[in-house]
C-alpha angles and dihedrals in degrees: 000000000000113000139162118193121189126199140159100073122132146125123300138161121254111283093031130117138236133179119213123205130203116189116195133200139168099042139059099280098184091054094048134090109234131194147184120223131179137201125194122196110281093007133104120255111268133200108238104179145343128215134190131176090264092056145277115333106182140017126184110248094236092059099042111126091020108056128053126190122204141153139211110211093192089060097035086231134135122199137201114198108199119193132172090023119200130202088250089064088069107121146107107279118213130196117215140184100223119234091346090139090063089066095035106033094170093064119101115237091254141354092254131020108329114248120247087256088071090070092060100033105043128188093035122118111229141209121218096255138241125239120239117189122184118189125201 
């Protein structure tokens, strides 16, 4: 069964760090393109970073120099190391297997209710999200 489980979110003060985890199961993780998205209240969902087995492929301009994406194929886990956090980084962060639904069209978009991000970024498979709150 396909599943993405995020963890590692929390509340920190500005300048602090958090590391997000996304553990995958039910599909070939090391052959998949994975991503982190985020959605703040009142804002559109935004792509933060993309990872493949051969390395990071995209990083949102506003987090460059502060966030690092990586993955461990032996553990089927993707990470987002977030340093020098700012209040504007406050959001729900979602892990996604990009375009997985193209290959597996009978899958739902997520195991539970799909996040709002699924309306803008279709054909991804989504985790349920983890809250990151940065206070000034």
